[in-house]
C-alpha positions as CSV (number, residue, x, y, z in Angstrom):
1,X,-3.6,22.2,-6.3
2,X,-2.1,24.7,-3.7
3,X,-3.9,27.2,-2.2
4,X,-3.7,30.9,-2.7
5,X,-4.5,33.6,-1.0
6,X,-8.0,34.0,-0.7
7,X,-9.7,37.5,1.0
8,X,-12.5,35.6,3.1
9,X,-11.8,35.4,6.6
10,X,-14.1,32.7,7.6
11,X,-14.6,29.1,6.9
12,X,-17.2,27.9,4.1
13,X,-18.9,25.0,5.1
14,X,-21.4,22.3,3.5
15,X,-24.3,21.9,5.7
16,X,-25.3,18.3,6.6
17,X,-28.7,18.0,4.6
18,X,-26.4,19.8,1.9
19,X,-23.7,16.9,2.2
20,X,-26.3,14.4,1.1
21,X,-28.1,16.4,-1.5
22,X,-24.9,17.7,-2.9
23,X,-26.0,21.3,-3.0
24,X,-23.0,23.8,-3.1
25,X,-24.8,26.4,-1.3
26,X,-22.5,27.9,1.5
27,X,-23.5,28.7,5.0
28,X,-22.2,27.9,8.0
29,X,-23.6,25.4,10.1
30,X,-23.3,24.5,13.9
31,X,-22.6,21.0,14.2
32,X,-19.4,19.8,15.3
33,X,-19.8,16.3,16.3
34,X,-18.4,13.6,14.6
35,X,-18.3,9.8,14.6
36,X,-14.9,8.1,14.8
37,X,-13.5,5.0,14.9
38,X,-11.2,4.6,17.7
39,X,-8.7,2.1,18.6
40,X,-7.6,1.7,22.5
41,X,-5.7,-1.2,22.2
42,X,-4.8,-4.9,20.3
43,X,-8.7,-5.7,19.1
44,X,-10.3,-3.1,21.5
45,X,-11.8,-0.9,18.5
46,X,-14.7,1.7,19.5
47,X,-17.1,3.9,18.1
48,X,-17.1,6.8,19.6
49,X,-17.7,10.8,19.0
50,X,-15.2,13.7,18.1
51,X,-14.7,17.0,18.3
52,X,-14.2,18.7,14.9
53,X,-13.1,22.6,14.3
54,X,-13.9,24.8,11.4
55,X,-11.1,23.9,8.9
56,X,-8.2,26.1,9.7
57,X,-6.2,28.4,7.2
58,X,-5.2,26.7,4.2
59,X,-7.1,23.7,5.0
60,X,-10.4,22.0,3.4
61,X,-13.3,19.8,5.7
62,X,-13.6,16.4,4.0
63,X,-16.5,14.1,4.4
64,X,-15.1,10.5,4.2
65,X,-16.7,8.6,1.5
66,X,-14.6,5.4,1.0
67,X,-11.8,4.2,3.5
68,X,-9.7,1.0,2.7
69,X,-8.0,-1.5,5.2
70,X,-4.1,-1.4,4.6
71,X,-1.8,-3.9,6.2
72,X,-0.4,-1.5,8.3
73,X,-3.5,-0.9,9.7
74,X,-4.3,-4.6,10.6
75,X,-1.4,-4.5,12.4
76,X,-2.3,-2.0,14.4
77,X,-5.6,-3.6,15.0
78,X,-4.0,-7.0,16.1
79,X,-0.8,-5.9,18.1
80,X,-1.5,-1.7,18.7
81,X,1.7,-1.6,17.0
82,X,3.0,-1.9,13.4
83,X,6.7,-3.3,13.4
84,X,8.7,-0.8,16.1
85,X,6.2,1.9,16.0
86,X,4.2,1.5,19.2
87,X,1.1,3.2,19.6
88,X,0.9,5.2,22.9
89,X,-2.7,6.8,23.0
90,X,-5.7,6.4,21.0
91,X,-5.8,5.9,17.5
92,X,-8.0,5.7,14.3
93,X,-6.9,3.9,11.7
94,X,-6.9,4.6,7.5
95,X,-5.0,6.3,5.3
96,X,-6.3,5.4,1.7
97,X,-9.2,7.1,1.2
98,X,-11.2,9.4,-0.6
99,X,-14.3,11.6,0.2
100,X,-16.3,14.9,-0.5
101,X,-15.1,18.7,0.2
102,X,-18.0,20.1,2.7
103,X,-16.0,23.3,4.3
104,X,-13.1,25.6,3.2
105,X,-10.9,27.7,5.1
106,X,-9.2,31.1,4.8
107,X,-6.5,31.7,1.7
108,X,-7.7,28.5,0.1
109,X,-8.4,28.9,-3.8
110,X,-9.2,26.1,-6.1
111,X,-11.9,24.3,-4.4
112,X,-15.5,24.5,-3.9
113,X,-17.9,22.7,-1.9
114,X,-18.7,19.2,-3.4
115,X,-15.5,18.7,-5.0
116,X,-14.7,14.5,-4.9
117,X,-11.4,14.3,-3.7
118,X,-8.4,12.1,-2.6
119,X,-6.6,12.7,0.2
120,X,-2.7,12.0,0.5
121,X,-2.0,11.8,3.9
122,X,1.5,12.2,4.8
123,X,2.1,15.7,5.5
124,X,5.6,17.2,5.5
125,X,7.6,19.6,6.9
126,X,8.0,21.5,3.3
127,X,11.3,23.5,4.6
128,X,13.7,20.9,5.0
129,X,16.7,20.5,2.6
130,X,15.1,16.8,1.6
131,X,11.6,18.1,1.3
132,X,12.7,21.4,-1.2
133,X,14.8,18.5,-3.2
134,X,10.9,16.9,-4.1
135,X,11.4,13.7,-2.1
136,X,9.2,14.9,0.8
137,X,8.6,11.1,1.8
138,X,11.4,11.2,3.6
139,X,10.8,14.2,5.9
140,X,11.6,13.9,9.4
141,X,9.1,15.9,10.3
142,X,6.8,13.6,8.1
143,X,3.3,13.3,9.9
144,X,1.0,10.2,8.0
145,X,-2.1,9.7,9.3
146,X,-2.9,6.6,11.4
147,X,0.5,6.2,11.8
148,X,1.9,6.3,15.5
149,X,5.4,7.4,14.7
150,X,4.8,11.0,15.5
151,X,3.4,12.1,19.0
152,X,0.5,13.0,19.2
153,X,-0.4,10.5,17.1
154,X,-2.1,12.0,14.0
155,X,-5.6,10.5,13.8
156,X,-6.4,8.7,10.7
157,X,-9.1,8.7,8.3
158,X,-11.9,6.3,10.1
159,X,-14.0,9.4,11.0
160,X,-16.8,10.9,9.6
161,X,-15.5,14.5,8.8
162,X,-11.7,15.4,8.8
163,X,-9.9,19.0,8.2
164,X,-6.8,18.4,5.9
165,X,-4.4,20.8,4.3
166,X,-5.4,22.1,1.1
167,X,-2.8,21.4,-0.9
168,X,-2.4,17.1,0.0
169,X,-6.0,16.8,-1.4
170,X,-6.1,16.2,-4.9
171,X,-9.6,16.6,-7.5
172,X,-10.7,12.9,-9.1
173,X,-13.0,13.3,-11.9
174,X,-16.5,11.7,-11.5
175,X,-15.9,8.9,-13.7
176,X,-13.8,7.7,-10.7
177,X,-15.6,6.3,-7.7
178,X,-14.7,6.8,-4.4
179,X,-13.4,3.8,-4.0
180,X,-10.8,3.6,-6.7
181,X,-10.0,7.0,-5.2
182,X,-9.0,5.5,-2.1
183,X,-7.0,3.0,-3.9
184,X,-5.0,5.8,-5.5
185,X,-2.8,5.6,-2.4
186,X,-1.3,2.0,-2.6
187,X,-1.2,2.8,-6.3
188,X,1.1,5.5,-5.2
189,X,3.5,3.0,-3.7
190,X,3.6,0.9,-6.7
191,X,4.2,4.2,-9.1
192,X,6.8,5.5,-6.8
193,X,8.5,1.6,-7.0
194,X,8.5,1.6,-10.5
195,X,9.9,5.1,-11.0
196,X,12.6,4.4,-8.4
197,X,13.2,1.0,-11.0
198,X,13.0,2.9,-13.9
199,X,13.1,-0.3,-16.3
200,X,13.4,0.2,-19.8
201,X,11.2,-1.1,-22.4
202,X,11.5,-4.9,-22.6
203,X,12.5,-5.5,-19.5
204,X,12.0,-8.9,-17.4
205,X,10.7,-8.3,-14.0
206,X,9.7,-10.4,-10.8
207,X,7.3,-9.3,-8.2
208,X,7.4,-11.3,-4.9
209,X,4.0,-11.1,-3.1
210,X,0.1,-10.8,-4.8
211,X,-1.1,-8.5,-1.8
212,X,-2.8,-5.3,-3.1
213,X,1.0,-3.7,-3.8
214,X,1.9,-6.7,-5.0
215,X,-0.2,-6.9,-7.6
216,X,-0.5,-2.9,-8.2
217,X,3.4,-2.9,-8.7
218,X,2.8,-5.8,-11.3
219,X,0.5,-4.0,-13.6
220,X,2.7,-0.9,-13.6
221,X,5.5,-2.7,-14.6
222,X,3.7,-3.9,-17.3
223,X,2.8,-0.6,-18.0
224,X,6.1,0.7,-18.0
225,X,7.2,-1.3,-20.6
226,X,8.3,-5.1,-19.1
227,X,7.2,-7.4,-21.5
228,X,7.6,-10.3,-18.7
229,X,6.3,-10.0,-15.5
230,X,5.8,-13.1,-13.0
231,X,3.9,-12.8,-10.1
232,X,4.5,-15.1,-6.8
233,X,2.4,-16.0,-4.0
234,X,1.8,-18.7,-1.0
235,X,-2.3,-18.0,-2.3
236,X,-3.0,-19.7,-5.5
237,X,-6.3,-16.9,-5.5
238,X,-4.5,-14.3,-5.5
239,X,-1.7,-15.6,-8.1
240,X,-4.8,-16.8,-10.7
241,X,-6.4,-13.1,-9.6
242,X,-3.0,-11.4,-11.0
243,X,-3.3,-13.6,-14.3
244,X,-7.2,-13.5,-14.9
245,X,-7.0,-9.6,-14.4
246,X,-4.3,-8.6,-16.4
247,X,-2.0,-8.1,-13.8
248,X,0.8,-9.9,-14.6
249,X,2.0,-12.3,-17.5
250,X,2.9,-15.5,-15.3
251,X,2.5,-16.6,-12.1
252,X,4.2,-19.0,-9.3
253,X,2.7,-20.2,-6.8
254,X,4.8,-21.2,-3.7
255,X,4.3,-25.2,-2.9
256,X,2.8,-25.5,0.5
257,X,5.0,-26.3,2.3
258,X,8.5,-26.2,1.3
259,X,10.2,-27.7,4.1
260,X,10.2,-31.1,2.3
261,X,14.2,-31.4,2.1
262,X,16.9,-29.7,3.7
263,X,17.5,-27.4,0.9
264,X,14.6,-25.6,1.1
265,X,12.9,-23.2,2.9
266,X,9.8,-21.8,4.0
267,X,8.3,-18.9,2.6
268,X,5.9,-18.3,5.5
269,X,8.7,-17.9,8.3
270,X,9.7,-14.6,8.9
271,X,13.5,-15.5,9.3
272,X,13.5,-16.0,13.0
273,X,11.1,-19.0,13.8
274,X,9.6,-22.3,13.0
275,X,5.9,-22.7,12.9
276,X,4.4,-23.8,16.2
277,X,5.5,-27.2,17.5
278,X,2.8,-29.6,18.6
279,X,3.6,-28.4,22.3
280,X,3.0,-24.6,21.4
281,X,6.3,-23.6,21.5
282,X,7.8,-21.4,18.7
283,X,11.2,-22.9,17.7
284,X,14.5,-20.5,16.8
285,X,14.7,-21.1,12.9
286,X,18.5,-21.8,13.5
287,X,17.6,-25.4,15.4
288,X,15.2,-26.1,12.5
289,X,17.8,-25.8,9.6
290,X,20.8,-24.3,9.0
291,X,21.6,-20.6,7.3
292,X,23.2,-22.5,4.4
293,X,19.9,-24.6,3.7
294,X,18.0,-21.8,3.9
295,X,19.9,-20.0,1.2
296,X,20.1,-23.4,-0.5
297,X,16.5,-23.2,-0.7
298,X,15.9,-19.8,-1.5
299,X,18.4,-20.2,-4.5
300,X,15.8,-23.5,-5.4
301,X,13.1,-21.0,-5.2
302,X,14.6,-18.4,-7.9
303,X,15.8,-21.0,-10.2
304,X,11.7,-22.4,-10.3
305,X,10.2,-19.0,-10.8
306,X,12.6,-17.8,-13.5
307,X,11.8,-21.3,-15.3
308,X,8.2,-20.2,-15.3
309,X,8.0,-17.5,-18.2
310,X,11.2,-19.1,-20.1
311,X,8.9,-21.2,-22.5
312,X,7.6,-17.9,-23.9
313,X,10.8,-16.2,-24.1
314,X,12.7,-15.7,-27.3
315,X,16.3,-16.4,-26.8
316,X,18.9,-14.1,-27.0
317,X,22.5,-14.0,-26.9
318,X,22.3,-11.3,-23.8
319,X,20.4,-14.3,-21.9
320,X,23.3,-16.3,-21.2
321,X,22.9,-14.9,-17.5
322,X,19.9,-16.2,-15.7
323,X,17.5,-13.6,-14.2
324,X,15.2,-11.2,-14.4
325,X,16.5,-7.4,-15.3
326,X,13.9,-6.1,-11.6
327,X,13.0,-8.0,-8.9
328,X,10.0,-6.1,-6.5
329,X,10.4,-7.7,-3.1
330,X,6.7,-6.7,-1.7
331,X,6.4,-8.9,1.7
332,X,9.4,-7.9,3.8
333,X,9.9,-11.2,4.5
334,X,13.6,-12.7,4.8
335,X,13.3,-15.8,2.6
336,X,11.7,-13.3,0.3
337,X,14.5,-11.3,0.3
338,X,17.2,-14.0,-0.3
339,X,15.2,-15.3,-3.5
340,X,15.1,-11.8,-4.9
341,X,18.7,-11.5,-5.0
342,X,19.2,-14.6,-6.3
343,X,16.5,-14.1,-9.1
344,X,17.9,-10.8,-10.3
345,X,20.5,-11.1,-12.9
346,X,24.6,-9.8,-13.0
347,X,23.4,-5.7,-13.0
348,X,20.0,-5.6,-12.4
349,X,17.7,-4.4,-9.7
350,X,16.2,-5.6,-6.6
351,X,13.4,-3.2,-5.0
352,X,12.5,-3.6,-1.6
353,X,8.8,-2.3,-1.3
354,X,7.4,-4.5,1.5
355,X,8.6,-3.3,5.1
356,X,8.6,-6.6,7.1
357,X,11.3,-8.1,8.9
358,X,13.8,-5.1,10.1
359,X,16.9,-7.4,11.0
360,X,17.6,-10.0,8.2
361,X,20.3,-12.5,6.9
362,X,20.4,-11.9,3.2
363,X,23.3,-13.5,0.7
364,X,25.1,-9.7,-0.2
365,X,27.6,-11.3,-1.8
366,X,24.7,-12.4,-4.8
367,X,24.4,-8.7,-5.0
368,X,28.1,-7.2,-4.3
369,X,30.3,-9.6,-7.2
370,X,27.2,-9.2,-9.7
371,X,26.5,-5.3,-9.2
372,X,22.7,-6.3,-8.4
373,X,21.7,-3.0,-7.6
374,X,19.7,-2.8,-3.6
375,X,17.1,0.3,-3.7
376,X,14.4,1.1,-0.6
377,X,11.1,2.3,-1.4
378,X,9.3,4.4,1.3
379,X,5.7,5.7,0.8
380,X,5.4,7.8,-2.5
381,X,6.4,11.0,-3.7
382,X,4.4,13.4,-6.6
383,X,2.6,10.2,-7.6
384,X,-0.8,11.0,-7.0
385,X,-1.9,13.1,-10.5
386,X,-0.1,10.3,-12.3
387,X,-2.4,7.9,-10.7
388,X,-5.3,10.2,-11.4
389,X,-4.1,9.8,-15.1
390,X,-3.8,6.2,-15.3
391,X,-7.2,6.0,-13.9
392,X,-8.7,7.9,-16.8
393,X,-6.4,5.9,-19.5
394,X,-8.2,3.6,-22.0
395,X,-7.1,0.7,-24.2
396,X,-3.6,-0.9,-24.1
397,X,-2.1,1.9,-21.4
398,X,-4.9,0.9,-19.4
399,X,-4.2,-0.8,-15.7
400,X,-6.7,-3.1,-14.4
401,X,-9.8,-1.7,-12.4
402,X,-9.1,-0.5,-9.0
403,X,-12.7,-1.2,-8.4
404,X,-12.3,-5.1,-9.3
405,X,-9.8,-5.1,-6.5
406,X,-12.5,-4.2,-3.6
407,X,-13.9,-7.8,-3.0
408,X,-15.5,-6.8,0.1
409,X,-17.2,-3.6,1.5
410,X,-18.7,-2.7,4.9
411,X,-21.1,0.5,5.6
412,X,-20.3,2.6,8.2
413,X,-18.1,3.3,11.0
414,X,-19.8,0.8,12.8
415,X,-18.9,-2.5,10.8
416,X,-15.2,-1.4,11.1
417,X,-14.5,-4.5,13.5
418,X,-15.7,-7.0,11.7
419,X,-14.1,-5.5,8.5
420,X,-10.6,-5.4,10.2
421,X,-11.3,-9.0,11.1
422,X,-11.6,-9.8,7.4
423,X,-8.9,-7.7,6.1
424,X,-6.7,-10.2,8.1
425,X,-7.6,-13.0,6.2
426,X,-6.8,-14.4,2.7
427,X,-10.7,-16.2,2.0
428,X,-14.0,-15.4,3.8
429,X,-16.3,-17.6,5.4
430,X,-17.7,-18.7,1.9
431,X,-14.2,-19.2,0.4
432,X,-14.5,-16.2,-1.6
433,X,-11.1,-14.2,-2.3
434,X,-10.4,-11.4,0.2
435,X,-8.2,-9.0,-1.6
436,X,-9.0,-5.4,-0.8
437,X,-11.8,-4.6,2.4
438,X,-13.3,-0.8,2.0
439,X,-15.2,0.8,4.5
440,X,-17.7,2.8,3.2
441,X,-20.1,6.1,4.4
């Protein structure tokens, strides 16, 4: 919904009282101070006030109603960094968000005060060749909220209100909750992943990793026509959840630990170190097991997970080559990528969804000699409208409830630190599964 020319020269804003009551009478408000959750360093999360200006040309002002905590947010919270991206200034986190339009800047049409929207928080330049081709997620000038990649950092959505380009605000219907609308962001990653994989009806798929993105990838694989979708994870609770809620048809729980023999490799490692020894020193994994042993372990793991759905499959002549048509690797771990290559049949595809270990040792010959395509995924492009339609689907085409994926809710920005602490765990103090944690206004 691109903004178009508007004759108004001044922004229309919704007063704080109107924000609470939902009345859409338009007149300016003077309040320009908002609360924000701001990360200043490792585990140093503070509630602060910031000044917000009226929405500029082409912008709308959004009162944030729900923000989901992503794994990258947790990484910044714990390390003040996410992979190779290190924050160099205070940073508000949050990029899975939804809210209400409370202000409209000049030259914006198609929005009214009170509209409920989901935010697409990556802002590309819109002018470069890659943007003009429609693959704006790869724009070199992309500014993404809560990411330290651009300097000054593009502040995230854990603020009471933000100004955001209207073209990246997507209206949501009344039946879609703010929590579900916030999860359109990880759903977009799943949609983009399956679009890139392009499985044909009747395909088989393996999803490695049963976090939020892995679950949604599995759901989209099923929705695209994959008849057998197996999901694997080290956490039994997440695998059981995936099966009970219909995200996948089959599940596999990675045994703990996998170092029971020299031919096995642990899914817990990042490919560079073994668990902490009794003296607290991390030992290089090369000293723990040889590369050959680790690859043998990944191959054995692939064989085990492929055996899970076999009893339910009709044997076909073309099944002489074991493996799935497409594997979605959603962890970024080296051993998982190794397993993915071994688990995919000749002529199949491995989709790299998870961002993890940047430099990995993988058996490329397993892909090269069997023409297994390896495709990368970076965020998403042109997916939000599809996601919104999916949330309204009914019957066999419906995906599992996104609201149900929200296992824990925290009220207000003052509770952000507790929310981040919980989001980094797999179970809460009561032993309940932690899947998606959201902070609501």
